[in-house]
One Martini backbone bead per residue (centre of mass of N, CA, C, O) as a GRO file, in nm:
protein
  166
    1MET     BB    1   0.794   1.048  -3.987
    2THR     BB    2   0.680   0.752  -3.884
    3ALA     BB    3   0.707   0.443  -3.750
    4ALA     BB    4   0.513   0.314  -3.983
    5GLN     BB    5   0.693   0.424  -4.189
    6PRO     BB    6   0.881   0.377  -4.439
    7LEU     BB    7   1.174   0.402  -4.569
    8THR     BB    8   1.333   0.596  -4.767
    9ARG     BB    9   1.583   0.652  -4.972
   10ALA     BB   10   1.682   0.904  -4.819
   11ASP     BB   11   1.691   0.770  -4.543
   12LEU     BB   12   1.888   0.543  -4.609
   13ASP     BB   13   2.118   0.723  -4.704
   14ARG     BB   14   2.149   0.894  -4.450
   15LEU     BB   15   2.213   0.658  -4.256
   16ALA     BB   16   2.463   0.562  -4.406
   17VAL     BB   17   2.630   0.820  -4.389
   18GLN     BB   18   2.631   0.854  -4.084
   19SER     BB   19   2.762   0.580  -4.022
   20TRP     BB   20   3.013   0.615  -4.196
   21GLU     BB   21   3.127   0.865  -4.050
   22LYS     BB   22   3.168   0.723  -3.780
   23LEU     BB   23   3.352   0.502  -3.884
   24MET     BB   24   3.571   0.679  -4.008
   25ALA     BB   25   3.648   0.835  -3.751
   26GLU     BB   26   3.744   0.583  -3.601
   27VAL     BB   27   3.956   0.477  -3.800
   28GLU     BB   28   4.136   0.747  -3.796
   29ARG     BB   29   4.254   0.682  -3.494
   30PHE     BB   30   4.443   0.490  -3.642
   31SER     BB   31   4.712   0.341  -3.716
   32ASP     BB   32   4.855   0.142  -3.937
   33SER     BB   33   4.961  -0.066  -3.730
   34GLU     BB   34   4.690  -0.102  -3.580
   35MET     BB   35   4.528  -0.199  -3.839
   36GLU     BB   36   4.721  -0.477  -3.846
   37GLN     BB   37   4.618  -0.568  -3.573
   38PRO     BB   38   4.502  -0.809  -3.408
   39GLY     BB   39   4.156  -0.808  -3.226
   40VAL     BB   40   3.883  -0.694  -3.294
   41VAL     BB   41   3.842  -0.972  -3.393
   42PRO     BB   42   3.905  -1.273  -3.406
   43ASP     BB   43   4.208  -1.252  -3.592
   44TRP     BB   44   4.127  -0.955  -3.665
   45SER     BB   45   4.175  -0.674  -3.820
   46LEU     BB   46   4.087  -0.373  -3.928
   47LYS     BB   47   4.154  -0.434  -4.217
   48ASP     BB   48   3.979  -0.689  -4.234
   49LEU     BB   49   3.711  -0.547  -4.163
   50LEU     BB   50   3.706  -0.356  -4.406
   51GLY     BB   51   3.696  -0.579  -4.618
   52HIS     BB   52   3.432  -0.701  -4.517
   53ILE     BB   53   3.251  -0.451  -4.552
   54GLY     BB   54   3.307  -0.409  -4.854
   55PHE     BB   55   3.206  -0.678  -4.956
   56TRP     BB   56   2.904  -0.658  -4.855
   57ALA     BB   57   2.836  -0.398  -5.004
   58GLU     BB   58   2.895  -0.509  -5.289
   59PHE     BB   59   2.710  -0.750  -5.283
   60MET     BB   60   2.448  -0.591  -5.239
   61ALA     BB   61   2.473  -0.414  -5.491
   62GLY     BB   62   2.437  -0.646  -5.691
   63ASN     BB   63   2.150  -0.714  -5.601
   64LEU     BB   64   2.024  -0.434  -5.656
   65ARG     BB   65   2.089  -0.428  -5.958
   66ALA     BB   66   1.915  -0.673  -6.027
   67ILE     BB   67   1.649  -0.555  -5.932
   68ALA     BB   68   1.651  -0.299  -6.112
   69ALA     BB   69   1.666  -0.501  -6.379
   70GLY     BB   70   1.470  -0.758  -6.324
   71ARG     BB   71   1.690  -0.995  -6.188
   72GLU     BB   72   1.599  -1.181  -5.933
   73ASP     BB   73   1.726  -1.464  -6.021
   74GLU     BB   74   2.035  -1.341  -5.944
   75LEU     BB   75   2.025  -1.372  -5.659
   76ARG     BB   76   2.233  -1.376  -5.373
   77SER     BB   77   2.286  -1.623  -5.101
   78PRO     BB   78   2.419  -1.780  -4.822
   79GLY     BB   79   2.197  -1.814  -4.596
   80ASP     BB   80   2.341  -1.938  -4.352
   81ASP     BB   81   2.575  -1.898  -4.101
   82THR     BB   82   2.778  -2.099  -4.211
   83VAL     BB   83   2.809  -1.966  -4.489
   84VAL     BB   84   2.889  -1.691  -4.394
   85ASP     BB   85   3.148  -1.787  -4.256
   86GLN     BB   86   3.276  -1.898  -4.515
   87TRP     BB   87   3.278  -1.633  -4.672
   88ASN     BB   88   3.441  -1.470  -4.471
   89ASP     BB   89   3.690  -1.649  -4.487
   90ARG     BB   90   3.742  -1.629  -4.787
   91GLU     BB   91   3.769  -1.314  -4.798
   92TRP     BB   92   3.998  -1.292  -4.599
   93ARG     BB   93   4.205  -1.460  -4.762
   94LEU     BB   94   4.199  -1.272  -5.018
   95ARG     BB   95   4.292  -0.996  -4.835
   96ARG     BB   96   4.527  -1.025  -4.615
   97ASP     BB   97   4.779  -0.940  -4.831
   98ARG     BB   98   4.681  -0.673  -4.872
   99PRO     BB   99   4.708  -0.360  -4.874
  100LEU     BB  100   4.577  -0.113  -4.691
  101ALA     BB  101   4.514   0.085  -4.924
  102THR     BB  102   4.342  -0.117  -5.083
  103ILE     BB  103   4.129  -0.173  -4.868
  104LYS     BB  104   4.031   0.119  -4.840
  105GLU     BB  105   3.934   0.141  -5.132
  106GLU     BB  106   3.728  -0.094  -5.119
  107TRP     BB  107   3.558   0.022  -4.890
  108LEU     BB  108   3.471   0.278  -5.037
  109ALA     BB  109   3.362   0.144  -5.296
  110GLY     BB  110   3.137  -0.018  -5.157
  111PHE     BB  111   2.979   0.223  -5.051
  112GLN     BB  112   2.934   0.368  -5.322
  113SER     BB  113   2.792   0.130  -5.461
  114ALA     BB  114   2.553   0.113  -5.268
  115ARG     BB  115   2.438   0.395  -5.326
  116ARG     BB  116   2.398   0.358  -5.631
  117ALA     BB  117   2.212   0.108  -5.614
  118LEU     BB  118   1.985   0.239  -5.459
  119ALA     BB  119   1.921   0.454  -5.686
  120GLU     BB  120   1.818   0.223  -5.897
  121VAL     BB  121   1.584   0.162  -5.721
  122PRO     BB  122   1.271   0.168  -5.720
  123GLU     BB  123   1.074   0.298  -5.487
  124ALA     BB  124   0.841   0.081  -5.519
  125LYS     BB  125   1.063  -0.166  -5.451
  126LEU     BB  126   1.191  -0.127  -5.162
  127HIS     BB  127   0.921  -0.296  -5.012
  128GLU     BB  128   0.961  -0.555  -5.177
  129LYS     BB  129   0.947  -0.882  -5.165
  130ILE     BB  130   1.263  -1.056  -5.232
  131GLN     BB  131   1.361  -1.327  -5.124
  132GLU     BB  132   1.260  -1.235  -4.809
  133ARG     BB  133   1.362  -0.940  -4.906
  134THR     BB  134   1.413  -0.618  -4.913
  135PRO     BB  135   1.598  -0.371  -5.038
  136ALA     BB  136   1.601  -0.212  -4.773
  137GLU     BB  137   1.705  -0.445  -4.597
  138ARG     BB  138   1.965  -0.496  -4.747
  139PHE     BB  139   2.085  -0.217  -4.713
  140ALA     BB  140   2.074  -0.192  -4.405
  141GLY     BB  141   2.234  -0.457  -4.335
  142ASP     BB  142   2.501  -0.373  -4.536
  143THR     BB  143   2.533  -0.103  -4.383
  144PHE     BB  144   2.441   0.052  -4.113
  145GLY     BB  145   2.409  -0.211  -3.954
  146HIS     BB  146   2.700  -0.311  -4.003
  147PHE     BB  147   2.856  -0.065  -3.906
  148GLU     BB  148   2.749  -0.063  -3.613
  149GLU     BB  149   2.848  -0.337  -3.528
  150HIS     BB  150   3.159  -0.268  -3.583
  151LEU     BB  151   3.187  -0.010  -3.421
  152ARG     BB  152   3.166  -0.140  -3.143
  153GLN     BB  153   3.421  -0.316  -3.176
  154ILE     BB  154   3.623  -0.089  -3.231
  155ARG     BB  155   3.581   0.067  -2.967
  156ALA     BB  156   3.658  -0.163  -2.780
  157TRP     BB  157   3.944  -0.198  -2.892
  158ARG     BB  158   4.048   0.083  -2.832
  159ARG     BB  159   4.013   0.061  -2.524
  160GLN     BB  160   4.205  -0.175  -2.499
  161LEU     BB  161   4.456  -0.034  -2.608
  162GLU     BB  162   4.463   0.201  -2.402
  163THR     BB  163   4.503   0.010  -2.148
  164THR     BB  164   4.768  -0.144  -2.255
  165GLU     BB  165   4.942   0.128  -2.321
  166ALA     BB  166   4.932   0.274  -2.023
   0.00000   0.00000   0.00000
């Protein structure tokens, strides 16, 4: 694969799995009580962040399933950053009182759903622009791109905890 070649389905899946494994390894370093402590991102705990990641992976999976079924008119998008923030807040409120075990299950289910949805999209459609984004871009943005963004925040928070607990 050269830099000019688009990522294949196998490439996308491999990158998602690699990023997921790094994220999971980092998450497993925290105790349950640390996972419920706010501060990873302002006012959000690691539990909240996992719910957020699971939501967006599942949301994207729904869009990919619609594309795979030829129902592009059913694609949903929050649009601008203000609406993204509103959706994030809404989803945080829906999940904040759920038990940690439930959130972890939803987080894993979102990732698995994303991988299954990617497998449903015909390879020929992966790089076809549909409502301003390709299925490959949707998958990358809401899986490994999103995982890496939050992995950096989680690592920074872990370092902060280590220095305040020492």
